[in-house]
C-alpha positions in Angstrom: -11.1 8.0 -1.7 -10.1 5.3 -4.7 -8.9 8.3 -6.5 -7.1 9.7 -3.6 -5.1 6.1 -2.7 -4.4 5.8 -6.5 -3.2 9.6 -6.8 -1.4 10.4 -4.3 1.9 10.3 -2.2 2.3 9.3 1.1 4.2 10.8 3.7 3.0 10.8 7.6 2.2 14.6 8.4 -0.7 16.2 9.1 -1.3 18.0 5.3 -1.9 14.7 4.6 -4.7 14.1 7.3 -6.2 17.2 5.9 -5.9 15.3 2.0 -7.6 12.5 3.5 -10.2 14.8 5.4 -10.8 16.4 1.5 -11.3 13.2 0.2 -13.5 11.6 2.0 -15.8 15.5 2.0 -15.5 15.6 -1.8 -16.4 11.5 -2.2 -19.4 12.0 0.1 -20.4 15.4 -1.4 -20.9 13.3 -5.2 -22.6 10.3 -2.9 -24.9 13.2 -1.3 -25.5 14.5 -5.0 -26.0 11.2 -6.9 -28.8 10.2 -4.3 -30.3 12.9 -4.0 -30.6 13.2 -8.5 -31.7 9.7 -8.4 -34.6 10.4 -5.8 -35.6 13.5 -7.4 -35.5 11.7 -10.9 -36.4 7.7 -10.4 -40.5 8.3 -9.5 -40.5 10.7 -12.3 -38.7 7.8 -14.4 -41.1 4.9 -13.3 -44.0 7.4 -14.6 -42.8 8.1 -17.7 -40.4 5.5 -18.7 -40.7 2.3 -17.0 -39.1 0.5 -19.8 -35.7 1.9 -18.9 -35.5 0.7 -15.1 -36.3 -2.9 -16.5 -33.4 -4.2 -17.8 -31.3 -2.6 -14.8 -33.3 -4.7 -12.5 -32.7 -7.7 -14.1 -29.2 -7.2 -13.6 -29.1 -6.1 -10.3 -31.5 -9.4 -9.6 -28.2 -11.5 -11.2 -29.9 -12.8 -14.6 -26.7 -11.6 -16.7 -27.8 -13.6 -19.5 -31.2 -11.9 -19.9 -31.5 -10.7 -23.4 -32.6 -7.6 -23.0 -29.8 -6.7 -20.4 -27.7 -8.2 -23.1 -29.1 -6.2 -25.8 -29.0 -2.9 -23.6 -25.1 -3.8 -22.9 -24.7 -4.3 -26.7 -26.5 -0.8 -27.1 -24.2 0.7 -24.4 -21.5 -0.3 -25.9 -22.0 0.5 -29.1 -22.9 4.0 -28.2 -19.5 4.8 -26.4 -17.7 3.3 -29.3 -19.4 5.4 -32.1 -19.2 8.7 -29.4 -15.7 8.3 -29.2 -15.0 7.7 -33.1 -17.3 11.2 -33.4 -14.8 13.1 -30.7 -11.6 11.1 -32.6 -12.6 11.7 -36.3 -11.1 15.4 -35.9 -7.6 13.8 -35.4 -7.2 11.5 -38.4 -7.0 14.1 -40.9 -4.1 15.6 -38.7 -2.5 12.0 -37.9 -2.4 11.4 -42.3 -0.5 14.7 -42.4 2.2 13.5 -39.5 1.2 14.2 -36.7 1.7 12.2 -33.4 -1.4 10.8 -31.7 -2.6 12.9 -28.6 -1.6 11.6 -25.0 -4.3 13.4 -22.7 -2.0 12.4 -19.4 0.6 10.9 -19.1 0.3 9.0 -15.9 -1.3 6.4 -17.5 2.9 5.2 -18.7 4.1 5.9 -15.0 3.0 2.9 -13.4 -0.3 0.4 -12.1 -1.5 3.2 -9.2 -1.3 6.3 -11.5 -3.0 4.6 -14.4 -5.9 3.4 -12.0 -5.8 6.8 -10.6 -6.4 8.4 -13.6 -8.7 6.2 -15.6 -10.7 6.7 -11.6 -9.9 10.4 -12.1 -12.5 10.8 -15.3 -15.8 9.2 -12.6 -17.0 11.9 -12.0 -16.8 13.6 -15.4 -18.9 10.8 -17.0 -21.4 11.5 -13.8 -21.4 15.7 -14.8 -21.7 14.4 -18.8 -24.2 11.9 -18.2 -26.5 14.7 -15.9 -25.5 16.6 -17.9 -27.4 15.3 -20.9 -30.2 13.6 -19.1 -31.6 17.0 -17.4 -32.1 18.7 -20.3 -33.8 15.7 -22.0 -36.2 15.4 -18.9 -36.3 19.5 -19.2 -37.3 18.9 -22.6 -39.9 16.3 -23.1 -41.6 18.0 -19.5 -41.7 21.0 -21.6 -42.9 20.0 -24.7 -44.8 16.6 -23.8 -48.1 16.0 -25.7 -50.8 14.0 -24.1 -53.8 12.4 -26.2 -56.2 14.6 -23.8 -54.7 18.0 -24.3 -51.9 19.8 -26.6 -48.7 20.8 -25.8 -47.6 21.9 -23.1 -44.9 24.5 -22.5 -43.1 26.2 -19.5 -46.4 23.3 -17.8 -49.2 25.2 -18.8 -51.7 23.4 -21.5 -52.5 25.0 -24.6 -56.2 23.9 -23.6 -57.3 25.3 -20.4 
């Protein structure tokens, strides 16, 4: 919804109403998909990776100055910076040869509302990227998990009957 408010030009006619309905339906679809994904993954995460929920629970309960929360936030920021550097490192040689840096969107230069809209446009892409990384990780862990009492599993079948 905020994306629609930031990126739309409002004219009082029927088209604006239809765009509003489209924005509401898109927001509800993304919210529903996120909720279903959370319901599907949360019991598995509680069982297999309970330590990953601890800092999130502490942050939501208001313990912002907790050392574990700080460690995880610092780790996330460092991972994000490294991710951006890895993606942008390919442009360093081109800029050394005189090329201008890539400006992917001029909406950042138009004004505050358009810049906020361009930034909010990235949020669904980030969500899809996170799900795209998490699902294969969950799949590999489930397919190739090793327990103390059994050998490796492939496609959910134990090697020791």
